[in-house]
PDB file of N, CA, C and O in Angstrom:
ATOM      1  N   UNK A   1     110.371 113.017 150.145  1.00  0.00           N
ATOM      2  CA  UNK A   1     110.417 113.239 151.569  1.00  0.00           C
ATOM      3  C   UNK A   1     110.250 111.942 152.264  1.00  0.00           C
ATOM      4  O   UNK A   1     111.010 111.692 153.199  1.00  0.00           O
ATOM      5  N   UNK A   2     109.370 111.115 151.924  1.00  0.00           N
ATOM      6  CA  UNK A   2     109.215 109.768 152.553  1.00  0.00           C
ATOM      7  C   UNK A   2     110.481 109.016 152.436  1.00  0.00           C
ATOM      8  O   UNK A   2     110.855 108.347 153.399  1.00  0.00           O
ATOM      9  N   UNK A   3     111.156 109.061 151.381  1.00  0.00           N
ATOM     10  CA  UNK A   3     112.428 108.254 151.238  1.00  0.00           C
ATOM     11  C   UNK A   3     113.423 108.606 152.280  1.00  0.00           C
ATOM     12  O   UNK A   3     114.013 107.744 152.933  1.00  0.00           O
ATOM     13  N   UNK A   4     113.632 110.083 152.453  1.00  0.00           N
ATOM     14  CA  UNK A   4     114.473 110.478 153.437  1.00  0.00           C
ATOM     15  C   UNK A   4     114.077 110.146 154.860  1.00  0.00           C
ATOM     16  O   UNK A   4     114.933 109.948 155.722  1.00  0.00           O
ATOM     17  N   UNK A   5     112.622 110.076 155.133  1.00  0.00           N
ATOM     18  CA  UNK A   5     112.167 109.653 156.358  1.00  0.00           C
ATOM     19  C   UNK A   5     112.565 108.209 156.651  1.00  0.00           C
ATOM     20  O   UNK A   5     113.089 107.881 157.715  1.00  0.00           O
ATOM     21  N   UNK A   6     112.312 107.424 155.728  1.00  0.00           N
ATOM     22  CA  UNK A   6     112.496 105.933 155.904  1.00  0.00           C
ATOM     23  C   UNK A   6     114.118 105.509 155.910  1.00  0.00           C
ATOM     24  O   UNK A   6     114.548 104.426 156.307  1.00  0.00           O
ATOM     25  N   UNK A   7     114.860 106.537 155.416  1.00  0.00           N
ATOM     26  CA  UNK A   7     116.398 106.254 155.571  1.00  0.00           C
ATOM     27  C   UNK A   7     116.803 106.576 156.902  1.00  0.00           C
ATOM     28  O   UNK A   7     117.857 106.114 157.340  1.00  0.00           O
ATOM     29  N   UNK A   8     116.023 107.373 157.639  1.00  0.00           N
ATOM     30  CA  UNK A   8     116.541 107.837 159.064  1.00  0.00           C
ATOM     31  C   UNK A   8     116.174 106.920 160.159  1.00  0.00           C
ATOM     32  O   UNK A   8     115.357 106.025 159.941  1.00  0.00           O
ATOM     33  N   UNK A   9     116.721 107.075 161.335  1.00  0.00           N
ATOM     34  CA  UNK A   9     116.266 106.178 162.345  1.00  0.00           C
ATOM     35  C   UNK A   9     114.843 106.358 162.815  1.00  0.00           C
ATOM     36  O   UNK A   9     114.286 105.476 163.469  1.00  0.00           O
ATOM     37  N   UNK A  10     114.212 107.558 162.469  1.00  0.00           N
ATOM     38  CA  UNK A  10     112.784 107.596 162.804  1.00  0.00           C
ATOM     39  C   UNK A  10     111.970 106.715 161.830  1.00  0.00           C
ATOM     40  O   UNK A  10     110.960 106.122 162.211  1.00  0.00           O
ATOM     41  N   UNK A  11     112.452 106.642 160.517  1.00  0.00           N
ATOM     42  CA  UNK A  11     111.961 105.759 159.694  1.00  0.00           C
ATOM     43  C   UNK A  11     112.142 104.232 160.104  1.00  0.00           C
ATOM     44  O   UNK A  11     111.249 103.425 159.844  1.00  0.00           O
ATOM     45  N   UNK A  12     113.394 103.822 160.792  1.00  0.00           N
ATOM     46  CA  UNK A  12     113.603 102.689 161.078  1.00  0.00           C
ATOM     47  C   UNK A  12     112.613 102.336 162.213  1.00  0.00           C
ATOM     48  O   UNK A  12     112.073 101.230 162.221  1.00  0.00           O
ATOM     49  N   UNK A  13     112.364 103.265 163.179  1.00  0.00           N
ATOM     50  CA  UNK A  13     111.424 103.034 164.402  1.00  0.00           C
ATOM     51  C   UNK A  13     110.031 102.609 163.879  1.00  0.00           C
ATOM     52  O   UNK A  13     109.345 101.725 164.392  1.00  0.00           O
ATOM     53  N   UNK A  14     109.676 103.395 162.726  1.00  0.00           N
ATOM     54  CA  UNK A  14     108.310 103.147 162.136  1.00  0.00           C
ATOM     55  C   UNK A  14     108.309 101.646 161.735  1.00  0.00           C
ATOM     56  O   UNK A  14     107.445 100.889 162.178  1.00  0.00           O
ATOM     57  N   UNK A  15     109.292 101.223 160.886  1.00  0.00           N
ATOM     58  CA  UNK A  15     109.511  99.926 160.257  1.00  0.00           C
ATOM     59  C   UNK A  15     109.386  98.830 161.404  1.00  0.00           C
ATOM     60  O   UNK A  15     108.608  97.883 161.286  1.00  0.00           O
ATOM     61  N   UNK A  16     110.269  99.026 162.619  1.00  0.00           N
ATOM     62  CA  UNK A  16     110.144  98.021 163.616  1.00  0.00           C
ATOM     63  C   UNK A  16     108.957  98.066 164.518  1.00  0.00           C
ATOM     64  O   UNK A  16     108.722  97.124 165.275  1.00  0.00           O
ATOM     65  N   UNK A  17     108.178  99.156 164.465  1.00  0.00           N
ATOM     66  CA  UNK A  17     106.970  99.304 165.092  1.00  0.00           C
ATOM     67  C   UNK A  17     105.829  98.690 164.445  1.00  0.00           C
ATOM     68  O   UNK A  17     104.997  98.062 165.101  1.00  0.00           O
ATOM     69  N   UNK A  18     105.744  98.846 163.134  1.00  0.00           N
ATOM     70  CA  UNK A  18     104.666  98.290 162.288  1.00  0.00           C
ATOM     71  C   UNK A  18     104.959  97.144 161.536  1.00  0.00           C
ATOM     72  O   UNK A  18     103.996  96.438 161.237  1.00  0.00           O
ATOM     73  N   UNK A  19     106.199  96.768 161.123  1.00  0.00           N
ATOM     74  CA  UNK A  19     106.579  95.630 160.532  1.00  0.00           C
ATOM     75  C   UNK A  19     106.634  94.367 161.229  1.00  0.00           C
ATOM     76  O   UNK A  19     106.351  94.284 162.424  1.00  0.00           O
ATOM     77  N   UNK A  20     107.026  93.278 160.453  1.00  0.00           N
ATOM     78  CA  UNK A  20     107.051  91.963 161.171  1.00  0.00           C
ATOM     79  C   UNK A  20     108.381  91.435 160.930  1.00  0.00           C
ATOM     80  O   UNK A  20     108.799  91.403 159.772  1.00  0.00           O
ATOM     81  N   UNK A  21     109.101  91.012 161.901  1.00  0.00           N
ATOM     82  CA  UNK A  21     110.601  90.460 161.849  1.00  0.00           C
ATOM     83  C   UNK A  21     110.288  88.980 161.483  1.00  0.00           C
ATOM     84  O   UNK A  21     109.654  88.228 162.223  1.00  0.00           O
ATOM     85  N   UNK A  22     110.824  88.616 160.200  1.00  0.00           N
ATOM     86  CA  UNK A  22     110.784  87.266 159.779  1.00  0.00           C
ATOM     87  C   UNK A  22     111.711  86.310 160.355  1.00  0.00           C
ATOM     88  O   UNK A  22     112.659  86.747 161.008  1.00  0.00           O
ATOM     89  N   UNK A  23     111.559  85.071 160.199  1.00  0.00           N
ATOM     90  CA  UNK A  23     112.469  84.005 160.686  1.00  0.00           C
ATOM     91  C   UNK A  23     113.841  84.243 160.301  1.00  0.00           C
ATOM     92  O   UNK A  23     114.747  83.832 161.026  1.00  0.00           O
ATOM     93  N   UNK A  24     114.104  84.925 159.130  1.00  0.00           N
ATOM     94  CA  UNK A  24     115.425  84.992 158.482  1.00  0.00           C
ATOM     95  C   UNK A  24     115.961  86.498 159.137  1.00  0.00           C
ATOM     96  O   UNK A  24     116.958  86.991 158.609  1.00  0.00           O
ATOM     97  N   UNK A  25     115.386  87.142 160.144  1.00  0.00           N
ATOM     98  CA  UNK A  25     115.913  88.278 160.649  1.00  0.00           C
ATOM     99  C   UNK A  25     115.721  89.429 159.688  1.00  0.00           C
ATOM    100  O   UNK A  25     116.450  90.409 159.837  1.00  0.00           O
ATOM    101  N   UNK A  26     114.886  89.423 158.787  1.00  0.00           N
ATOM    102  CA  UNK A  26     114.565  90.648 157.788  1.00  0.00           C
ATOM    103  C   UNK A  26     113.214  91.191 158.258  1.00  0.00           C
ATOM    104  O   UNK A  26     112.331  90.490 158.753  1.00  0.00           O
ATOM    105  N   UNK A  27     113.142  92.495 158.056  1.00  0.00           N
ATOM    106  CA  UNK A  27     111.668  93.027 158.329  1.00  0.00           C
ATOM    107  C   UNK A  27     110.813  93.027 157.171  1.00  0.00           C
ATOM    108  O   UNK A  27     111.197  93.478 156.092  1.00  0.00           O
ATOM    109  N   UNK A  28     109.645  92.528 157.358  1.00  0.00           N
ATOM    110  CA  UNK A  28     108.622  92.556 156.298  1.00  0.00           C
ATOM    111  C   UNK A  28     107.737  93.685 156.494  1.00  0.00           C
ATOM    112  O   UNK A  28     107.110  93.800 157.547  1.00  0.00           O
ATOM    113  N   UNK A  29     107.643  94.513 155.568  1.00  0.00           N
ATOM    114  CA  UNK A  29     107.027  95.805 155.647  1.00  0.00           C
ATOM    115  C   UNK A  29     106.166  95.969 154.489  1.00  0.00           C
ATOM    116  O   UNK A  29     106.711  96.150 153.400  1.00  0.00           O
ATOM    117  N   UNK A  30     104.868  95.930 154.569  1.00  0.00           N
ATOM    118  CA  UNK A  30     103.953  95.923 153.503  1.00  0.00           C
ATOM    119  C   UNK A  30     103.300  97.330 153.469  1.00  0.00           C
ATOM    120  O   UNK A  30     103.384  98.163 154.372  1.00  0.00           O
ATOM    121  N   UNK A  31     102.596  97.479 152.221  1.00  0.00           N
ATOM    122  CA  UNK A  31     101.934  98.797 152.026  1.00  0.00           C
ATOM    123  C   UNK A  31     101.206  99.371 153.023  1.00  0.00           C
ATOM    124  O   UNK A  31     101.333 100.555 153.333  1.00  0.00           O
ATOM    125  N   UNK A  32     100.320  98.480 153.640  1.00  0.00           N
ATOM    126  CA  UNK A  32      99.452  98.981 154.750  1.00  0.00           C
ATOM    127  C   UNK A  32     100.271  99.487 155.834  1.00  0.00           C
ATOM    128  O   UNK A  32      99.738 100.348 156.534  1.00  0.00           O
ATOM    129  N   UNK A  33     101.445  99.139 156.118  1.00  0.00           N
ATOM    130  CA  UNK A  33     102.400  99.626 157.118  1.00  0.00           C
ATOM    131  C   UNK A  33     102.777 101.025 156.735  1.00  0.00           C
ATOM    132  O   UNK A  33     102.898 101.902 157.589  1.00  0.00           O
ATOM    133  N   UNK A  34     102.969 101.246 155.420  1.00  0.00           N
ATOM    134  CA  UNK A  34     103.448 102.548 155.001  1.00  0.00           C
ATOM    135  C   UNK A  34     102.284 103.699 155.264  1.00  0.00           C
ATOM    136  O   UNK A  34     102.548 104.860 155.577  1.00  0.00           O
ATOM    137  N   UNK A  35     101.070 103.219 155.097  1.00  0.00           N
ATOM    138  CA  UNK A  35     100.033 104.126 155.463  1.00  0.00           C
ATOM    139  C   UNK A  35      99.763 104.613 156.874  1.00  0.00           C
ATOM    140  O   UNK A  35      99.081 105.582 157.209  1.00  0.00           O
ATOM    141  N   UNK A  36     100.448 103.728 157.660  1.00  0.00           N
ATOM    142  CA  UNK A  36     100.356 104.008 159.143  1.00  0.00           C
ATOM    143  C   UNK A  36     101.337 105.052 159.662  1.00  0.00           C
ATOM    144  O   UNK A  36     101.195 105.534 160.786  1.00  0.00           O
ATOM    145  N   UNK A  37     102.364 105.414 158.823  1.00  0.00           N
ATOM    146  CA  UNK A  37     103.500 106.327 159.139  1.00  0.00           C
ATOM    147  C   UNK A  37     102.799 107.739 159.328  1.00  0.00           C
ATOM    148  O   UNK A  37     102.009 108.226 158.519  1.00  0.00           O
ATOM    149  N   UNK A  38     103.174 108.269 160.416  1.00  0.00           N
ATOM    150  CA  UNK A  38     102.717 109.751 160.588  1.00  0.00           C
ATOM    151  C   UNK A  38     103.667 110.745 159.864  1.00  0.00           C
ATOM    152  O   UNK A  38     104.634 111.223 160.458  1.00  0.00           O
ATOM    153  N   UNK A  39     103.409 111.015 158.710  1.00  0.00           N
ATOM    154  CA  UNK A  39     104.235 111.944 157.957  1.00  0.00           C
ATOM    155  C   UNK A  39     103.808 113.388 158.281  1.00  0.00           C
ATOM    156  O   UNK A  39     102.605 113.645 158.230  1.00  0.00           O
ATOM    157  N   UNK A  40     104.493 114.139 158.538  1.00  0.00           N
ATOM    158  CA  UNK A  40     104.329 115.631 158.814  1.00  0.00           C
ATOM    159  C   UNK A  40     103.713 116.235 157.582  1.00  0.00           C
ATOM    160  O   UNK A  40     103.998 115.842 156.451  1.00  0.00           O
ATOM    161  N   UNK A  41     102.843 117.221 157.839  1.00  0.00           N
ATOM    162  CA  UNK A  41     102.323 117.880 156.502  1.00  0.00           C
ATOM    163  C   UNK A  41     103.416 118.932 155.957  1.00  0.00           C
ATOM    164  O   UNK A  41     103.976 119.790 156.638  1.00  0.00           O
ATOM    165  N   UNK A  42     103.602 118.680 154.575  1.00  0.00           N
ATOM    166  CA  UNK A  42     104.619 119.528 154.066  1.00  0.00           C
ATOM    167  C   UNK A  42     104.182 121.021 154.142  1.00  0.00           C
ATOM    168  O   UNK A  42     105.021 121.888 153.900  1.00  0.00           O
ATOM    169  N   UNK A  43     103.016 121.329 154.440  1.00  0.00           N
ATOM    170  CA  UNK A  43     102.525 122.682 154.589  1.00  0.00           C
ATOM    171  C   UNK A  43     103.035 123.444 155.853  1.00  0.00           C
ATOM    172  O   UNK A  43     103.188 124.663 155.933  1.00  0.00           O
ATOM    173  N   UNK A  44     103.272 122.513 156.831  1.00  0.00           N
ATOM    174  CA  UNK A  44     103.706 122.880 158.142  1.00  0.00           C
ATOM    175  C   UNK A  44     105.073 122.943 158.319  1.00  0.00           C
ATOM    176  O   UNK A  44     105.483 123.406 159.383  1.00  0.00           O
ATOM    177  N   UNK A  45     105.998 122.502 157.337  1.00  0.00           N
ATOM    178  CA  UNK A  45     107.386 122.535 157.298  1.00  0.00           C
ATOM    179  C   UNK A  45     108.063 123.582 156.661  1.00  0.00           C
ATOM    180  O   UNK A  45     107.464 124.265 155.830  1.00  0.00           O
ATOM    181  N   UNK A  46     109.373 123.821 156.977  1.00  0.00           N
ATOM    182  CA  UNK A  46     110.143 124.717 156.300  1.00  0.00           C
ATOM    183  C   UNK A  46     110.684 124.102 155.073  1.00  0.00           C
ATOM    184  O   UNK A  46     111.288 123.029 155.097  1.00  0.00           O
ATOM    185  N   UNK A  47     110.442 124.855 153.885  1.00  0.00           N
ATOM    186  CA  UNK A  47     110.707 124.304 152.581  1.00  0.00           C
ATOM    187  C   UNK A  47     112.329 123.737 152.674  1.00  0.00           C
ATOM    188  O   UNK A  47     112.606 122.641 152.186  1.00  0.00           O
ATOM    189  N   UNK A  48     113.229 124.465 153.251  1.00  0.00           N
ATOM    190  CA  UNK A  48     114.534 123.968 153.199  1.00  0.00           C
ATOM    191  C   UNK A  48     114.683 122.632 153.873  1.00  0.00           C
ATOM    192  O   UNK A  48     115.410 121.810 153.315  1.00  0.00           O
ATOM    193  N   UNK A  49     114.061 122.295 155.055  1.00  0.00           N
ATOM    194  CA  UNK A  49     113.914 121.009 155.575  1.00  0.00           C
ATOM    195  C   UNK A  49     113.500 119.871 154.679  1.00  0.00           C
ATOM    196  O   UNK A  49     114.135 118.818 154.637  1.00  0.00           O
ATOM    197  N   UNK A  50     112.412 120.108 153.958  1.00  0.00           N
ATOM    198  CA  UNK A  50     112.007 119.167 152.966  1.00  0.00           C
ATOM    199  C   UNK A  50     113.047 118.900 152.020  1.00  0.00           C
ATOM    200  O   UNK A  50     113.355 117.741 151.743  1.00  0.00           O
ATOM    201  N   UNK A  51     113.669 119.993 151.452  1.00  0.00           N
ATOM    202  CA  UNK A  51     114.684 119.884 150.473  1.00  0.00           C
ATOM    203  C   UNK A  51     115.896 118.981 150.939  1.00  0.00           C
ATOM    204  O   UNK A  51     116.321 118.053 150.250  1.00  0.00           O
ATOM    205  N   UNK A  52     116.411 119.335 152.161  1.00  0.00           N
ATOM    206  CA  UNK A  52     117.399 118.692 152.791  1.00  0.00           C
ATOM    207  C   UNK A  52     117.189 117.287 152.955  1.00  0.00           C
ATOM    208  O   UNK A  52     118.104 116.479 152.791  1.00  0.00           O
ATOM    209  N   UNK A  53     115.821 116.903 153.326  1.00  0.00           N
ATOM    210  CA  UNK A  53     115.660 115.534 153.500  1.00  0.00           C
ATOM    211  C   UNK A  53     115.653 114.877 152.308  1.00  0.00           C
ATOM    212  O   UNK A  53     116.139 113.746 152.319  1.00  0.00           O
ATOM    213  N   UNK A  54     115.144 115.382 151.092  1.00  0.00           N
ATOM    214  CA  UNK A  54     115.131 114.855 149.872  1.00  0.00           C
ATOM    215  C   UNK A  54     116.576 114.600 149.343  1.00  0.00           C
ATOM    216  O   UNK A  54     116.857 113.565 148.739  1.00  0.00           O
ATOM    217  N   UNK A  55     117.448 115.556 149.589  1.00  0.00           N
ATOM    218  CA  UNK A  55     118.857 115.567 149.179  1.00  0.00           C
ATOM    219  C   UNK A  55     119.544 114.380 149.983  1.00  0.00           C
ATOM    220  O   UNK A  55     120.221 113.540 149.390  1.00  0.00           O
ATOM    221  N   UNK A  56     119.356 114.347 151.281  1.00  0.00           N
ATOM    222  CA  UNK A  56     119.807 113.360 152.051  1.00  0.00           C
ATOM    223  C   UNK A  56     119.404 111.852 151.495  1.00  0.00           C
ATOM    224  O   UNK A  56     120.194 110.911 151.576  1.00  0.00           O
ATOM    225  N   UNK A  57     118.209 111.747 150.977  1.00  0.00           N
ATOM    226  CA  UNK A  57     117.789 110.460 150.438  1.00  0.00           C
ATOM    227  C   UNK A  57     118.495 110.172 149.111  1.00  0.00           C
ATOM    228  O   UNK A  57     118.899 109.047 148.818  1.00  0.00           O
ATOM    229  N   UNK A  58     118.628 111.282 148.297  1.00  0.00           N
ATOM    230  CA  UNK A  58     119.313 111.108 147.020  1.00  0.00           C
ATOM    231  C   UNK A  58     120.883 110.692 147.174  1.00  0.00           C
ATOM    232  O   UNK A  58     121.441 109.928 146.387  1.00  0.00           O
ATOM    233  N   UNK A  59     121.468 111.253 148.213  1.00  0.00           N
ATOM    234  CA  UNK A  59     122.758 111.066 148.564  1.00  0.00           C
ATOM    235  C   UNK A  59     122.992 109.650 149.380  1.00  0.00           C
ATOM    236  O   UNK A  59     124.099 109.123 149.487  1.00  0.00           O
ATOM    237  N   UNK A  60     121.892 109.172 149.883  1.00  0.00           N
ATOM    238  CA  UNK A  60     121.912 107.954 150.660  1.00  0.00           C
ATOM    239  C   UNK A  60     122.714 108.288 151.965  1.00  0.00           C
ATOM    240  O   UNK A  60     123.492 107.490 152.488  1.00  0.00           O
ATOM    241  N   UNK A  61     122.441 109.579 152.453  1.00  0.00           N
ATOM    242  CA  UNK A  61     123.124 109.980 153.721  1.00  0.00           C
ATOM    243  C   UNK A  61     122.178 109.872 154.915  1.00  0.00           C
ATOM    244  O   UNK A  61     121.494 110.809 155.327  1.00  0.00           O
ATOM    245  N   UNK A  62     122.206 108.486 155.497  1.00  0.00           N
ATOM    246  CA  UNK A  62     121.337 108.215 156.616  1.00  0.00           C
ATOM    247  C   UNK A  62     121.681 109.068 157.875  1.00  0.00           C
ATOM    248  O   UNK A  62     120.758 109.255 158.667  1.00  0.00           O
ATOM    249  N   UNK A  63     122.736 109.534 158.116  1.00  0.00           N
ATOM    250  CA  UNK A  63     123.064 110.407 159.355  1.00  0.00           C
ATOM    251  C   UNK A  63     122.424 111.808 159.135  1.00  0.00           C
ATOM    252  O   UNK A  63     121.940 112.392 160.104  1.00  0.00           O
ATOM    253  N   UNK A  64     122.403 112.364 157.908  1.00  0.00           N
ATOM    254  CA  UNK A  64     121.887 113.591 157.679  1.00  0.00           C
ATOM    255  C   UNK A  64     120.352 113.516 157.707  1.00  0.00           C
ATOM    256  O   UNK A  64     119.753 114.406 158.309  1.00  0.00           O
ATOM    257  N   UNK A  65     119.747 112.644 157.178  1.00  0.00           N
ATOM    258  CA  UNK A  65     118.412 112.214 157.156  1.00  0.00           C
ATOM    259  C   UNK A  65     117.871 111.943 158.580  1.00  0.00           C
ATOM    260  O   UNK A  65     116.729 112.296 158.875  1.00  0.00           O
ATOM    261  N   UNK A  66     118.692 111.311 159.477  1.00  0.00           N
ATOM    262  CA  UNK A  66     118.144 111.195 160.758  1.00  0.00           C
ATOM    263  C   UNK A  66     118.250 112.465 161.540  1.00  0.00           C
ATOM    264  O   UNK A  66     117.422 112.662 162.429  1.00  0.00           O
ATOM    265  N   UNK A  67     119.180 113.346 161.300  1.00  0.00           N
ATOM    266  CA  UNK A  67     119.341 114.533 162.059  1.00  0.00           C
ATOM    267  C   UNK A  67     118.040 115.464 161.739  1.00  0.00           C
ATOM    268  O   UNK A  67     117.433 116.111 162.592  1.00  0.00           O
ATOM    269  N   UNK A  68     117.740 115.413 160.413  1.00  0.00           N
ATOM    270  CA  UNK A  68     116.676 116.291 159.892  1.00  0.00           C
ATOM    271  C   UNK A  68     115.371 115.938 160.568  1.00  0.00           C
ATOM    272  O   UNK A  68     114.634 116.739 161.144  1.00  0.00           O
ATOM    273  N   UNK A  69     115.158 114.499 160.411  1.00  0.00           N
ATOM    274  CA  UNK A  69     113.841 113.878 160.613  1.00  0.00           C
ATOM    275  C   UNK A  69     113.562 113.958 162.193  1.00  0.00           C
ATOM    276  O   UNK A  69     112.438 114.207 162.630  1.00  0.00           O
ATOM    277  N   UNK A  70     114.607 113.741 162.959  1.00  0.00           N
ATOM    278  CA  UNK A  70     114.508 113.976 164.439  1.00  0.00           C
ATOM    279  C   UNK A  70     114.194 115.394 164.788  1.00  0.00           C
ATOM    280  O   UNK A  70     113.454 115.685 165.729  1.00  0.00           O
ATOM    281  N   UNK A  71     114.719 116.192 164.082  1.00  0.00           N
ATOM    282  CA  UNK A  71     114.532 117.685 164.411  1.00  0.00           C
ATOM    283  C   UNK A  71     112.987 118.059 164.026  1.00  0.00           C
ATOM    284  O   UNK A  71     112.217 118.722 164.721  1.00  0.00           O
ATOM    285  N   UNK A  72     112.719 117.469 162.740  1.00  0.00           N
ATOM    286  CA  UNK A  72     111.293 117.884 162.352  1.00  0.00           C
ATOM    287  C   UNK A  72     110.155 117.262 163.341  1.00  0.00           C
ATOM    288  O   UNK A  72     109.097 117.823 163.627  1.00  0.00           O
ATOM    289  N   UNK A  73     110.551 116.100 163.764  1.00  0.00           N
ATOM    290  CA  UNK A  73     109.462 115.516 164.726  1.00  0.00           C
ATOM    291  C   UNK A  73     109.725 115.868 166.227  1.00  0.00           C
ATOM    292  O   UNK A  73     108.908 115.522 167.079  1.00  0.00           O
ATOM    293  N   UNK A  74     110.796 116.514 166.537  1.00  0.00           N
ATOM    294  CA  UNK A  74     111.035 117.086 167.790  1.00  0.00           C
ATOM    295  C   UNK A  74     111.362 116.035 168.760  1.00  0.00           C
ATOM    296  O   UNK A  74     110.892 116.072 169.898  1.00  0.00           O
ATOM    297  N   UNK A  75     112.221 115.011 168.328  1.00  0.00           N
ATOM    298  CA  UNK A  75     112.641 113.793 169.006  1.00  0.00           C
ATOM    299  C   UNK A  75     114.120 114.007 169.396  1.00  0.00           C
ATOM    300  O   UNK A  75     114.893 114.525 168.591  1.00  0.00           O
ATOM    301  N   UNK A  76     114.515 113.619 170.605  1.00  0.00           N
ATOM    302  CA  UNK A  76     115.755 113.720 170.992  1.00  0.00           C
ATOM    303  C   UNK A  76     116.515 112.431 170.407  1.00  0.00           C
ATOM    304  O   UNK A  76     115.946 111.340 170.355  1.00  0.00           O
ATOM    305  N   UNK A  77     117.838 112.622 169.969  1.00  0.00           N
ATOM    306  CA  UNK A  77     118.537 111.599 169.471  1.00  0.00           C
ATOM    307  C   UNK A  77     118.791 110.407 170.478  1.00  0.00           C
ATOM    308  O   UNK A  77     118.664 109.239 170.111  1.00  0.00           O
ATOM    309  N   UNK A  78     119.107 110.707 171.594  1.00  0.00           N
ATOM    310  CA  UNK A  78     119.383 109.685 172.724  1.00  0.00           C
ATOM    311  C   UNK A  78     118.078 108.930 173.049  1.00  0.00           C
ATOM    312  O   UNK A  78     118.076 107.728 173.314  1.00  0.00           O
ATOM    313  N   UNK A  79     117.044 109.644 173.018  1.00  0.00           N
ATOM    314  CA  UNK A  79     115.695 108.890 173.222  1.00  0.00           C
ATOM    315  C   UNK A  79     115.379 108.064 172.086  1.00  0.00           C
ATOM    316  O   UNK A  79     114.825 106.991 172.325  1.00  0.00           O
ATOM    317  N   UNK A  80     115.628 108.369 170.906  1.00  0.00           N
ATOM    318  CA  UNK A  80     115.385 107.350 169.733  1.00  0.00           C
ATOM    319  C   UNK A  80     116.279 106.140 169.812  1.00  0.00           C
ATOM    320  O   UNK A  80     115.823 105.019 169.588  1.00  0.00           O
ATOM    321  N   UNK A  81     117.562 106.342 170.132  1.00  0.00           N
ATOM    322  CA  UNK A  81     118.399 105.338 170.354  1.00  0.00           C
ATOM    323  C   UNK A  81     117.960 104.305 171.375  1.00  0.00           C
ATOM    324  O   UNK A  81     118.087 103.105 171.132  1.00  0.00           O
ATOM    325  N   UNK A  82     117.422 104.772 172.572  1.00  0.00           N
ATOM    326  CA  UNK A  82     116.779 103.940 173.538  1.00  0.00           C
ATOM    327  C   UNK A  82     115.562 103.295 172.956  1.00  0.00           C
ATOM    328  O   UNK A  82     115.392 102.102 173.206  1.00  0.00           O
ATOM    329  N   UNK A  83     114.739 103.895 172.250  1.00  0.00           N
ATOM    330  CA  UNK A  83     113.623 103.348 171.658  1.00  0.00           C
ATOM    331  C   UNK A  83     113.944 102.227 170.724  1.00  0.00           C
ATOM    332  O   UNK A  83     113.176 101.274 170.597  1.00  0.00           O
ATOM    333  N   UNK A  84     115.011 102.324 170.101  1.00  0.00           N
ATOM    334  CA  UNK A  84     115.472 101.254 169.167  1.00  0.00           C
ATOM    335  C   UNK A  84     116.244 100.335 169.745  1.00  0.00           C
ATOM    336  O   UNK A  84     116.583  99.403 169.016  1.00  0.00           O
ATOM    337  N   UNK A  85     116.670 100.331 171.002  1.00  0.00           N
ATOM    338  CA  UNK A  85     117.510  99.455 171.787  1.00  0.00           C
ATOM    339  C   UNK A  85     118.924  99.682 171.468  1.00  0.00           C
ATOM    340  O   UNK A  85     119.631  98.705 171.713  1.00  0.00           O
ATOM    341  N   UNK A  86     119.435 100.548 171.061  1.00  0.00           N
ATOM    342  CA  UNK A  86     120.824 100.829 170.899  1.00  0.00           C
ATOM    343  C   UNK A  86     121.639 101.273 172.033  1.00  0.00           C
ATOM    344  O   UNK A  86     122.837 101.512 171.877  1.00  0.00           O
TER     345      UNK A  86
END
């Protein structure tokens, strides 16, 4: 589930919020940053959503992962784009 989350724009938001942008324009994201990500409790989620997020990760389908993650977190796609500066 975490892989699908990190593949989504919600995951990108976490990386950009907690990571460090290096001089080479790459994000440095260490294990302590991963611990800060607010992952929703699997017990509170619909099993199908978890399975869909996992499948999106396996298929490397960022669009589907984003759609599912934003729905799970209750975030509007336009608002996420604004937060990421798109």
